[in-house]
N, C-alpha and C positions, 0 to 999 in steps of 0.2 A: 504493500500500500504506500502511495506517495501522498503526503499531506502538505497543503499550504495553509498555514495559520496566520491570519491577518489580525493584528491587535493594536491597541492604543499604547504608545510608548510611555507617556506620562499619565499616570492615573493614581487616585487615592494618595496624592502627594508623594509619589515614588516614581523613580525612573526604572521601568521594567528592564531596560538594557544593562545599565551599569550596576544596578543592584540585584540583578537576576530575580526580580520581584514578581511574586504572585502567579496566578494561574496562566496569565498571558505568556510568561516566560517559562514557567516550570513544567507545564504540560508538554509543550513541544520539545523542551530540553530533554525530558526523560524518554520521550518517544525516540528521539534521535540517538540518545545514549544506548537505547535498547536495539538499535540497528534499523529503525524505520526511517525511510527517506523523508525527511521533514525540513521544511523551510519556514522560518518565522519572518514575516514582513511587518515591521512596526511602522505605524503611521504617527508622525511626530507633528503635533500641533504647536509646539513651543519654540524649538531651536531651529537653527539653519544648517545643521550638519547632516551630510549624507554619509552613512557608515555601512560598511560591509565587514563581516567577521564570521568566524566559525568557532563554535564552542562544543567540544566533544561530539563532533559530527553534525551539530545543528547549524544549518546555513542561516545567517541572520542578515537582513537588510533593514536599515532604518532610513526612511525618506521623509524629509520635511515638507509639509504642505506649503510652506512659504517660499519654496523654490521649485523650479521647473523639474527637478529630479523626480518629484512624485509622478508627474505625467509620463516621464520617460520610463519609470519603473512600471507604471500601469500598463503601458503599451507592451513592455517586455513580458509581463505576466499574462497579458491577454493572448499573446501569440507564442507563449513559451513552448519550446521544443521538449522541455521536461514537464510535460503536462501532468498535473496532480490528479489523483483519483477523487479527492475530496477537498473542499475549501471550508475552513472553520473561521468565522469572524467573531471578534469579541471586543468589547470596550464601549460601544455606543451604537446607535441606530445608523449613523452615517457610515461607519466602518462596516456595519452589518449589510447595508445596501451595496457597498462596494463588493463585498464578498458574494452576495447574491447575484449581482449583475455579471461578475466574472464567471461564476459557476454556470450561469445560463449560457453565456457566450461559448464556454468550453464544453457545455453539455455534460457536466459532472455534478456530483452530489454537493449540496450546500447545507452546512450545519451552523446554526445561529447560537452562539454562546451567550446566555443571559445571566450575568453574575449579579445584577442588580435590576431594579425596575427602571429601565432606561428612560421611560417617558417622564420620570420624576427629575431627571437631570436638568440643571439650569440652562444648558445649551440646546435643549430639545424644543422643536417647534412643529406644529401641524401646519404645513404650508398649504394655504388655500383649502383647509379642511381635510387634507390628506394625512391620515394617521399612519406614518411610516412604521412605527413600533408594531401596530396591529398587523400591518401588511407583512412584515418580516416573520412574525409569529406564525401567520397562516401559510406563508409560502415556503418556509424552510422545510427541508426534508426531515430534519430532526432538530429539536431545540434542546440545548443543555441548560439546566437550571441549577443555580448554586444552592437553593434552599427548597425544602419541602413546601413551605408556604407559597413561594413563588410558583412552583410547579402546580400546586392545587388551584391557585388563582387563575392560571392560564390554560389549564388542562383541556378545556373544551375548544380552545382556539388552535391548537397545534396538531399536526399529523402524528408525530411521535415525539417522545421526550425521554431524557435521561437526567437523573439528579446527579450532579457533579459538584460536591461541596468544595468550598475554598479549603485549601490545606496548608501545610507548613513545610518549610525546608528543615528536615530533621537533622541536618548537619549544623544548623544554627541554633534551633530551639530545642534545648535539652538541659537537664539539670547541671548546675554549676556551683562551685563553692561560693558561698555568700561573701565571705571576707575577701576572697580574691577579686570578686566583682566590685566590691566597695573600694578596694585599693585602686582598681583601674579608673574609677570615677572620682576618686578623691573624697569619698564619703566616710563619715565617722563609723567605726565598727561597733560602737556601743549603742547607737541610737536605734529606734524602731522606725522603719520606713514603710509607709503605705503607698503603693504604686498605682498609677493610672497611665496607660500608654495608648495613644490613638488620637484621632481628630478631636479637637476641643470644641465641638459644636454643642449647642444647648441640648439637642436631642440625645446626645451621648451621655448626658447626666453629669457633666463636669461641675456644673453649678451646685448640684445636690451634694456632690462629694466635698466641694469646698465648704458648703454649709455644715455638713456632718463633721468635717474637720474642726470647724470653729466651735461646735458644740463640745467636741472631745477636749479641745484646749481649755474651754471654760470650766470643764470638770477636772482640770489639772493633769490630763493625759498628755504627756509631752511627745506625741507622735509627730513624725515628720511626713509631709507629703512629698513624693517623688513623681514628677509629671513630665512626660515627653510627648510631643506631637505638634502638629500645626495648630497654632492658636487662632482664634477668631478675633475680629476687631472689637475693641473695648472690653475684652475679658481681663479682669484685674487679677493677676497672679502674684502681685507684689504684696504678699501677706506673710504674717509670722509663720515660720517653720514650713513654708512652701518652697520647694526646690524645683524650679522649672529648667529643664535641660534643653529646651528648644525641640526642633524637629530632627531628632538624631539620625545619623546614617543607619540604614537598615541593619547592618551587621553589629551595631552597638546596642540595638534595642534589647536583645536577649541578655546582654550583660547588665543593663539597667534593671530588667525584670528580676534577674537572679540576686540583685542587691537588696531586694525588698523582703520584708517579713510577711507581707500580705499584698495581693493584687486585687484591684477593684474593676468592676464592669457595671457602672451604675446607669445603664441605658434607660431612657424613657420609652413610652409607647408611641409609635408613629407608624403610618402605613408603610413608609419606606424601610425603617429599621425592622419592623415586624416581619417583613418579607425577605430580609437580608440573611446572609450566612457569614457572620463575622469571623474572619480568620484569627482575630485576637483571642477568641475563646480557645481554639485549638493551641495557639501559641502559649497561652497561660497554662493550660493543662500540661503541656509538654515540659514546662519549667519545674513542675512539682513544688509549687509554692501555694499556700492556702489562698483561696479565692472567696471574695464576697461579690455577688452579682445580684441584679434585679431579676425578678420573675417576668420574663418576656418570651414571646414565641421564638425569638432568635436563638436562645439557648434551649428552651423546652422542646422544640420540634427538631432541631438539628443535632442535639447532643442528649438524646433521651436517657441513656444510661447514666451519664455524668450529672444530668439534671436531678435524677432521683438520689444520687449520692450526695448532692449539694443542697437538697431540698430544705434542710434546716438552716442553711446559711443564706438563703435567698430572701430578698425583701421586695415589697411592692415599689414601683417607680415613684419618684417625686416625694419620697419620705425621708428627708435628711436625718430626723431624730432616730427613726428605726434603723437607718443605715449605720448611724454611729454606734447603736447598741450591737448590731451584728458584727461590726468591725472589732469591738472589744471581745465579743464572744469567740470569734474566729482566731483572734490572737492567742486565746487560751486553748481552744480545742485543736486548732491546726488541722482541720479536716481537709484532706487532699483527695480529689477525685482521680479516677484512673484516666490515663491517656492511652492512645492506641496507635499502633503502627499504621492503621488504616487512615489516620489523619495526615499522613505524609503524602506529598505530591508524587513520590515514587510509586506508592501503592495506588493512589487515585488514578494516575496516568495509565498504569498497567491494566487496571480494571476497565477504564474507559475505552481504550483501544480495542479491547475484546468485545465490548458492547457495541461499538460503532460498526464492527464487522458484520453484525447481524442485521444491519439496516441497508 
């Protein structure tokens, strides 16, 4: 099987190419490493650099929209002598349509990878009433959905679907020595650190965590917050005992997680997040650090076994006081849920390529 995977280079505040980040890089990377003829074509909305490279057999092309190189690459793929058997497109609806159009021109199978509800993205528009998201769901030969909730929501619109969760790079996310991690970050080995890692949007519950931390400080609990991720405008992180590390390089994120006594995932309820499959959950689990999370479909539907193991540590969203109580309780109990090799991209990619062969 020959695979052309078209994906967005910069997404979720990461560079898929330089950081080997996420499903857009990891799925085709593991296919190529397993001997499958795979090309990754990254669409770059932000920089001006045209790049070609090879990583363990994965042929990679990154073409910027802002230069004519994109159109040259499009023509090359359209008339490619190395015709793929299948095109997979991931990242947004516009990349999805590129993949669909190319597949139709080449008369090959098209698979639409839906890792989020793309019509909720800020850059999505229904031009003249044309719903491109709905069109791609209906016209794709197979849709890949990152979460069970997303698959259930769209089940009646698609021909065939496969649930393909977001995974982890298990070479990065694994248990580490806490003191060694703190040394790397210059943190005090004697303090208690409560961690949050990810985008600092209101829907992710960072405001609730900050409020819970203030409650803990008012009770005399000298817990430090350790936060990393892209901040939003006007979010005040200049508070006592709050350590903001910025948007860390991806390889440094597991080090920061390992430095913590407890990790938090205080997500709120929203249509977008309830249908998501947060890779952060699998990353947290792999670190073997106690977790306090909110009770949302994101964890309940995508991590059913771990959800039941953590049931007594979960809190309802938007409840800073209860969140503070659960943090104190988890610091004493230190309940750790099981992680699984099935959460790794190596496992996910191997299972997916076998499933795709059936369609």
